[in-house]
VOPAGU-2260 file (C-alpha; in pm, 1 decimal, decimal comma):
REM VOPAGU-2260
SITE   aa  ch    i         X         Y         Z
SITE  MET   A    0   17095,8    -213,0    9638,5
SITE  ALA   A    1   16889,6      26,0    9849,5
SITE  ILE   A    2   16513,6      -7,6    9835,6
SITE  ILE   A    3   16371,8     258,3    9605,3
SITE  GLU   A    4   16064,8     441,3    9731,4
SITE  LEU   A    5   15845,4     419,2    9423,3
SITE  TYR   A    6   15537,2     627,3    9361,2
SITE  SER   A    7   15303,1     334,3    9434,4
SITE  LYS   A    8   15440,7     300,3    9787,8
SITE  ARG   A    9   15338,1     655,8    9867,3
SITE  GLN   A   10   15001,1     633,3    9695,7
SITE  LYS   A   11   14776,0     569,7    9995,4
SITE  LYS   A   12   14572,5     858,9   10120,3
SITE  LEU   A   13   14483,2    1072,5    9820,8
SITE  LEU   A   14   14111,5    1112,4    9779,7
SITE  HIS   A   15   13963,7    1174,8    9442,5
SITE  GLY   A   16   13598,6    1227,2    9404,7
SITE  GLU   A   17   13382,5    1404,8    9154,7
SITE  ASN   A   18   13430,2    1754,0    9018,0
SITE  GLU   A   19   13793,6    1715,6    8913,5
SITE  VAL   A   20   13949,5    1940,6    8653,7
SITE  TYR   A   21   14211,2    1673,1    8582,3
SITE  THR   A   22   14176,0    1297,3    8535,4
SITE  TYR   A   23   14385,5    1054,6    8738,0
SITE  ASN   A   24   14302,1     698,9    8637,8
SITE  LYS   A   25   14284,0     712,8    8258,7
SITE  ILE   A   26   14605,4     749,0    8061,8
SITE  PRO   A   27   14556,4     817,4    7690,1
SITE  GLN   A   28   14772,5     597,9    7466,7
SITE  PRO   A   29   14901,6     903,0    7273,6
SITE  LEU   A   30   15036,5    1042,1    7602,0
SITE  LYS   A   31   15224,1     716,7    7664,7
SITE  VAL   A   32   15375,1     730,6    7317,5
SITE  GLN   A   33   15476,4    1094,7    7362,0
SITE  ILE   A   34   15646,4    1014,9    7692,5
SITE  VAL   A   35   15836,0     725,5    7531,3
SITE  HIS   A   36   15963,7     972,3    7270,9
SITE  VAL   A   37   16078,0    1206,6    7549,5
SITE  ILE   A   38   16256,1     925,3    7735,2
SITE  GLN   A   39   16430,1     799,4    7422,9
SITE  ASP   A   40   16532,5    1148,9    7313,0
SITE  THR   A   41   16684,4    1220,4    7653,3
SITE  ILE   A   42   16850,2     889,1    7743,3
SITE  GLY   A   43   16952,0     869,0    7378,3
SITE  LYS   A   44   17144,4     613,2    7176,7
SITE  ASP   A   45   17500,7     504,7    7251,1
SITE  ARG   A   46   17770,1     613,6    7011,1
SITE  GLN   A   47   18009,3     347,8    6879,0
SITE  TYR   A   48   18178,0     139,9    7152,7
SITE  GLN   A   49   17983,5     318,1    7428,6
SITE  ASP   A   50   17716,0     172,3    7656,7
SITE  ARG   A   51   17608,1     452,7    7891,0
SITE  ALA   A   52   17250,9     468,6    7758,3
SITE  LYS   A   53   17231,2      90,0    7762,8
SITE  GLN   A   54   17347,1      83,2    8126,6
SITE  LEU   A   55   17093,1     347,8    8222,2
SITE  TYR   A   56   16806,7     148,7    8069,2
SITE  LYS   A   57   16939,9    -162,3    8244,5
SITE  PHE   A   58   16941,2      15,8    8581,1
SITE  ILE   A   59   16583,0     140,8    8539,7
SITE  HIS   A   60   16459,8    -198,2    8417,0
SITE  LYS   A   61   16632,7    -398,6    8691,8
SITE  THR   A   62   16522,3    -155,8    8964,5
SITE  ILE   A   63   16158,7    -182,8    8859,9
SITE  CYS   A   64   16184,5    -562,6    8843,5
SITE  ARG   A   65   16344,9    -581,9    9187,7
SITE  GLU   A   66   16078,1    -363,0    9344,1
SITE  TYR   A   67   15797,1    -557,9    9175,8
SITE  GLY   A   68   15949,1    -893,3    9273,5
SITE  ILE   A   69   15989,5   -1022,7    8918,0
SITE  PHE   A   70   16284,6   -1107,4    8691,1
SITE  LYS   A   71   16196,5    -922,2    8373,0
SITE  LEU   A   72   15927,8    -705,5    8218,5
SITE  GLY   A   73   15936,8    -848,8    7867,8
SITE  GLY   A   74   16047,1   -1125,4    7636,5
SITE  GLU   A   75   16363,1   -1334,6    7649,7
SITE  TYR   A   76   16539,6   -1170,1    7357,9
SITE  GLN   A   77   16438,8    -808,8    7417,4
SITE  THR   A   78   16686,5    -547,6    7534,5
SITE  ASP   A   79   16636,0    -367,0    7865,4
SITE  GLU   A   80   16512,6     -63,8    7670,8
SITE  GLU   A   81   16261,5    -272,1    7473,5
SITE  GLN   A   82   16131,6    -454,3    7781,9
SITE  LEU   A   83   16094,8    -134,9    7982,7
SITE  LEU   A   84   15927,3      78,8    7716,6
SITE  ASN   A   85   15703,4    -195,5    7575,6
SITE  PHE   A   86   15583,3    -272,1    7928,9
SITE  PHE   A   87   15523,5     100,4    7979,8
SITE  LEU   A   88   15314,9     122,4    7661,7
SITE  GLN   A   89   15109,2    -187,2    7744,9
SITE  THR   A   90   15043,3    -154,9    8118,1
SITE  LYS   A   91   14692,0     -61,1    8228,2
SITE  ASN   A   92   14804,7      -4,9    8586,4
SITE  ILE   A   93   14833,3     365,9    8664,9
SITE  ASN   A   94   15091,7     309,5    8939,5
SITE  GLU   A   95   15318,4     106,2    8709,9
SITE  PHE   A   96   15289,8     380,7    8449,6
SITE  LEU   A   97   15389,4     646,3    8704,2
SITE  ASP   A   98   15664,0     434,3    8864,1
SITE  ILE   A   99   15847,4     406,4    8533,6
SITE  ILE   A  100   15809,9     777,5    8461,4
SITE  GLU   A  101   15930,7     879,2    8804,5
SITE  LEU   A  102   16235,4     651,8    8808,6
SITE  SER   A  103   16327,9     735,2    8447,4
SITE  PHE   A  104   16310,6    1109,2    8507,6
SITE  LYS   A  105   16498,5    1081,4    8837,0
SITE  CYS   A  106   16778,5     915,3    8640,4
SITE  MET   A  107   16762,5    1192,0    8380,1
SITE  GLU   A  108   16814,6    1449,0    8654,1
SITE  LEU   A  109   17127,9    1261,4    8758,9
SITE  ILE   A  110   17257,9    1293,2    8403,0
SITE  LYS   A  111   17252,7    1672,0    8445,7
SITE  LYS   A  112   17556,4    1661,3    8674,6
SITE  ASP   A  113   17763,9    1506,5    8398,6
SITE  PHE   A  114   17563,5    1600,2    8092,1
SITE  GLN   A  115   17848,0    1724,4    7873,5
SITE  SER   A  116   18038,4    1400,2    7920,3
SITE  TYR   A  117   17720,3    1197,8    7869,8
SITE  ALA   A  118   17634,9    1384,4    7549,1
SITE  HIS   A  119   17982,0    1307,2    7408,9
SITE  GLN   A  120   17916,5     935,5    7446,3
SITE  VAL   A  121   17544,3     927,0    7366,7
SITE  THR   A  122   17340,1    1087,5    7091,5
SITE  VAL   A  123   17067,7    1286,7    7267,4
SITE  HIS   A  124   16801,9    1525,8    7142,0
SITE  LEU   A  125   16672,2    1669,9    7470,1
SITE  THR   A  126   16843,3    1790,8    7785,7
SITE  PRO   A  127   16703,2    1659,2    8115,5
SITE  ASP   A  128   16547,7    2000,1    8188,6
SITE  GLU   A  129   16382,6    2006,1    7847,0
SITE  ALA   A  130   16254,1    1652,8    7903,8
SITE  ILE   A  131   16094,9    1742,1    8238,0
SITE  GLU   A  132   15938,3    2052,1    8088,9
SITE  GLU   A  133   15789,6    1853,6    7800,7
SITE  LEU   A  134   15664,6    1577,8    8030,8
SITE  ASN   A  135   15474,2    1827,8    8244,3
SITE  LEU   A  136   15337,1    2001,4    7937,1
SITE  ARG   A  137   15216,8    1665,7    7799,8
SITE  PHE   A  138   15040,3    1586,8    8127,4
SITE  LYS   A  139   14875,7    1927,3    8114,0
SITE  GLU   A  140   14786,9    1891,0    7746,2
SITE  HIS   A  141   14600,6    1565,2    7810,3
SITE  SER   A  142   14436,2    1691,5    8132,8
SITE  VAL   A  143   14612,4    1418,4    8330,1
SITE  GLY   A  144   14659,3    1544,2    8684,4
SITE  TYR   A  145   15023,8    1461,7    8751,7
SITE  GLN   A  146   15347,9    1659,1    8742,7
SITE  PHE   A  147   15714,0    1571,0    8791,2
SITE  ASP   A  148   15844,0    1813,8    9050,2
SITE  GLY   A  149   16114,0    1789,8    9314,9
SITE  ARG   A  150   16238,5    1460,6    9165,4
SITE  GLN   A  151   15906,1    1287,1    9217,5
SITE  ILE   A  152   15561,0    1249,5    9066,7
SITE  ILE   A  153   15290,5    1446,3    9246,5
SITE  ARG   A  154   14916,7    1447,4    9197,5
SITE  MET   A  155   14767,0    1788,0    9133,4
SITE  ASP   A  156   14505,1    1724,1    9399,7
SITE  SER   A  157   14777,7    1648,6    9653,1
SITE  THR   A  158   14892,9    2008,7    9640,6
SITE  TYR   A  159   14744,0    2254,5    9886,5
SITE  ILE   A  160   14614,5    2494,5    9623,2
SITE  HIS   A  161   14436,9    2230,8    9417,1
SITE  ALA   A  162   14287,8    2062,2    9722,9
SITE  GLU   A  163   14194,2    2378,8    9911,8
SITE  ILE   A  164   14096,2    2614,4    9628,2
SITE  THR   A  165   14027,2    2453,9    9290,7
SITE  LYS   A  166   13820,4    2155,6    9403,3
SITE  PRO   A  167   13608,0    2347,0    9659,3
SITE  THR   A  168   13542,6    2623,4    9405,6
SITE  ILE   A  169   13419,2    2379,3    9142,9
SITE  SER   A  170   13210,9    2200,9    9404,5
SITE  LEU   A  171   13043,6    2525,0    9515,7
SITE  LEU   A  172   12982,8    2637,2    9158,8
SITE  GLN   A  173   12803,9    2311,9    9076,1
SITE  ASN   A  174   12501,8    2455,0    9255,9
SITE  SER   A  175   12255,4    2507,7    8968,9
SITE  LYS   A  176   12231,1    2877,4    9058,0
SITE  PHE   A  177   12593,9    2922,0    8956,8
SITE  GLU   A  178   12581,9    2726,6    8631,7
SITE  GLY   A  179   12713,3    3016,7    8422,3
SITE  ALA   A  180   12997,8    3095,9    8659,8
SITE  ASN   A  181   13088,2    2726,2    8674,9
SITE  GLU   A  182   13108,7    2706,2    8297,5
SITE  GLU   A  183   13336,5    3010,7    8287,6
SITE  TYR   A  184   13563,4    2882,2    8564,9
SITE  LEU   A  185   13601,0    2542,9    8397,3
SITE  LYS   A  186   13668,4    2716,4    8065,9
SITE  ALA   A  187   13944,1    2915,2    8238,5
SITE  HIS   A  188   14106,7    2586,5    8340,0
SITE  ASP   A  189   14070,0    2453,2    7986,7
SITE  TYR   A  190   14242,1    2761,2    7847,3
SITE  TYR   A  191   14520,3    2724,8    8104,3
SITE  LYS   A  192   14575,7    2361,9    8005,7
SITE  GLU   A  193   14592,4    2470,3    7640,8
SITE  GLY   A  194   14849,5    2738,8    7722,4
SITE  LYS   A  195   14605,8    3021,3    7633,0
SITE  ASN   A  196   14688,8    3232,6    7935,4
SITE  LYS   A  197   14525,0    3559,8    7832,6
SITE  GLU   A  198   14199,0    3382,3    7754,5
SITE  CYS   A  199   14227,6    3206,1    8091,2
SITE  LEU   A  200   14244,8    3536,4    8280,1
SITE  THR   A  201   13948,9    3671,1    8084,4
SITE  GLU   A  202   13736,7    3370,2    8186,4
SITE  CYS   A  203   13855,7    3410,7    8547,2
SITE  LEU   A  204   13714,0    3760,6    8552,6
SITE  LYS   A  205   13388,6    3644,3    8392,2
SITE  ALA   A  206   13346,3    3373,3    8655,7
SITE  PHE   A  207   13422,7    3618,8    8935,7
SITE  GLU   A  208   13173,8    3876,8    8803,8
SITE  SER   A  209   12907,0    3612,9    8734,9
SITE  THR   A  210   12932,8    3483,5    9091,1
SITE  MET   A  211   12876,0    3830,8    9235,2
SITE  LYS   A  212   12585,4    3900,8    8997,8
SITE  ILE   A  213   12416,9    3574,6    9099,7
SITE  ILE   A  214   12460,4    3657,3    9468,5
SITE  CYS   A  215   12318,3    4006,7    9412,3
SITE  LYS   A  216   12022,2    3866,0    9220,1
SITE  GLU   A  217   11947,2    3598,0    9479,4
SITE  LYS   A  218   11971,6    3851,4    9761,4
SITE  GLY   A  219   11762,2    4111,7    9579,5
SITE  TRP   A  220   12041,5    4368,0    9581,2
SITE  THR   A  221   12037,5    4642,8    9319,2
SITE  TYR   A  222   12291,5    4603,5    9042,6
SITE  GLN   A  223   12315,4    4632,4    8665,6
SITE  GLU   A  224   12398,3    4348,7    8427,2
SITE  THR   A  225   12663,2    4574,6    8277,3
SITE  ASP   A  226   12832,8    4641,9    8612,0
SITE  THR   A  227   13205,6    4578,8    8623,5
SITE  ALA   A  228   13384,0    4379,8    8893,0
SITE  SER   A  229   13465,0    4693,7    9091,8
SITE  LYS   A  230   13099,8    4804,9    9103,6
SITE  LEU   A  231   12981,6    4457,0    9198,6
SITE  ILE   A  232   13240,2    4435,5    9476,1
SITE  ASN   A  233   13115,9    4771,1    9612,3
SITE  VAL   A  234   12759,3    4636,9    9620,1
SITE  CYS   A  235   12875,1    4333,3    9816,4
SITE  PHE   A  236   13048,9    4554,3   10072,8
SITE  GLU   A  237   12755,1    4796,8   10096,6
SITE  GLN   A  238   12527,9    4501,2   10171,0
SITE  ASN   A  239   12761,3    4379,0   10445,5
SITE  LEU   A  240   12841,4    4054,3   10272,6
SITE  ILE   A  241   13166,8    4119,1   10454,1
SITE  PRO   A  242   13054,5    4242,5   10800,3
SITE  SER   A  243   13123,1    4608,1   10873,9
SITE  PHE   A  244   13251,0    4525,8   11223,2
SITE  SER   A  245   13535,2    4334,6   11053,2
SITE  GLU   A  246   13631,2    4633,6   10839,6
SITE  ASN   A  247   13989,3    4653,7   10969,5
SITE  GLN   A  248   14035,4    4280,5   10943,4
SITE  PHE   A  249   13910,7    4273,1   10585,6
SITE  SER   A  250   14058,8    4602,9   10463,5
SITE  SER   A  251   14341,8    4424,2   10287,4
SITE  LEU   A  252   14097,7    4168,0   10148,8
SITE  ARG   A  253   13878,7    4445,3   10009,6
SITE  GLN   A  254   14177,7    4594,9    9829,4
SITE  LEU   A  255   14263,5    4251,7    9696,3
SITE  LEU   A  256   13909,3    4190,8    9573,9
SITE  ILE   A  257   13896,9    4529,3    9401,2
SITE  THR   A  258   14239,2    4523,6    9238,8
SITE  GLY   A  259   14330,5    4157,7    9211,3
SITE  ILE   A  260   14153,4    3977,9    8929,7
SITE  PRO   A  261   14033,9    4292,3    8744,6
SITE  THR   A  262   14387,4    4434,3    8739,8
SITE  LEU   A  263   14538,3    4112,0    8614,0
SITE  ARG   A  264   14282,9    4094,9    8337,4
SITE  ASN   A  265   14281,7    4463,0    8245,7
SITE  LYS   A  266   14658,2    4492,9    8218,2
SITE  LEU   A  267   14737,1    4153,3    8074,4
SITE  GLY   A  268   14428,4    3986,5    7935,3
SITE  GLY   A  269   14148,1    4200,2    7810,9
SITE  HIS   A  270   14271,9    4516,9    7643,9
SITE  GLY   A  271   14478,1    4604,7    7337,6
SITE  GLN   A  272   14846,5    4527,3    7342,5
SITE  GLY   A  273   14960,7    4859,0    7196,8
SITE  GLN   A  274   15305,0    4856,9    7038,5
SITE  VAL   A  275   15455,4    4602,9    7280,3
SITE  LEU   A  276   15350,6    4238,3    7259,1
SITE  GLN   A  277   15232,9    4138,1    7607,2
SITE  THR   A  278   15284,5    3787,6    7738,0
SITE  VAL   A  279   15126,3    3626,2    8040,8
SITE  ASP   A  280   15341,2    3353,9    8193,1
SITE  ASP   A  281   15212,0    3044,7    8368,4
SITE  GLY   A  282   15294,7    3182,0    8713,0
SITE  ILE   A  283   15071,9    3486,7    8671,5
SITE  THR   A  284   14799,2    3270,9    8518,9
SITE  ARG   A  285   14807,0    3020,6    8805,4
SITE  TYR   A  286   14790,9    3314,1    9045,9
SITE  GLY   A  287   14482,7    3444,2    8862,9
SITE  LEU   A  288   14312,6    3103,9    8874,1
SITE  ASN   A  289   14387,0    3057,5    9242,5
SITE  LEU   A  290   14286,9    3411,9    9336,8
SITE  THR   A  291   13961,4    3369,7    9148,9
SITE  GLY   A  292   13890,1    3045,3    9331,8
SITE  THR   A  293   13970,4    3190,8    9672,6
SITE  ASN   A  294   13742,5    3490,9    9619,1
SITE  ILE   A  295   13456,7    3280,8    9482,5
SITE  ILE   A  296   13473,1    3043,5    9780,7
SITE  PHE   A  297   13469,7    3337,1   10024,6
SITE  LEU   A  298   13176,7    3514,1    9859,6
SITE  ILE   A  299   12957,1    3206,9    9819,8
SITE  GLU   A  300   13020,5    3083,3   10173,2
SITE  LYS   A  301   12950,8    3426,7   10321,0
SITE  SER   A  302   12632,7    3462,4   10114,8
SITE  GLY   A  303   12498,2    3131,8   10245,2
SITE  LEU   A  304   12378,8    3027,0    9898,6
């Protein structure tokens, strides 16, 4: 049998300090139970005289045991399914928890190639795609910073956007001057994790506007508390927060700052829906969060506050 590259073998270099939106080392017991339900509903129960689900549990169990250098995960008279899932529910080791998820969901993806045949022999309640979608939603629901993507578990802070935008933004906003903007930006993330995408975009705009108001106040620049994002952006340009000699270089950035977050919010988040129910999908919402973070980082760093 080939050596399986488990999650724990890759888990070396990821840093995780303070100011995280997601947690990484605490796994709520309800999340474990929910994931067990997902695994059982997808691997399923064998129909009479079939053993495909049983063989799949055996493969996962034996692979984990081989990689850990042990013979079994549970008691003498437990099935492979019982040993695997009971161990999963009881382990306090985050890497063991993630190893079992990753290998189980990799196997579920393999089922997809032959799912119709598999479903004729096994009683299942979720397709592999549905299982992966629910797993990622459960992680998000519990603010646990992992996702199953590309047939492997990834940490949210191992992605470029989370490492280069989200964390630096939260770090900058923890300056006491930006307390209000920080609260709004964190609330935007909370809404995103709850699936409240319109509310998320609204808080993005609030955080963006609050940041500019604080910069204007600290710099002594004239502005009104009722100013919209567009007016505040104009003040920042008039005061050369973005240097005038870089006008050509930043022309596209200026357009982005003026139309980006406000447009997303105005069209999708903050105004009446009219006769057509508007929906904001996760992709647009993630874009709004990331664009907010990028702009906040730029403005604060340029202001020197």
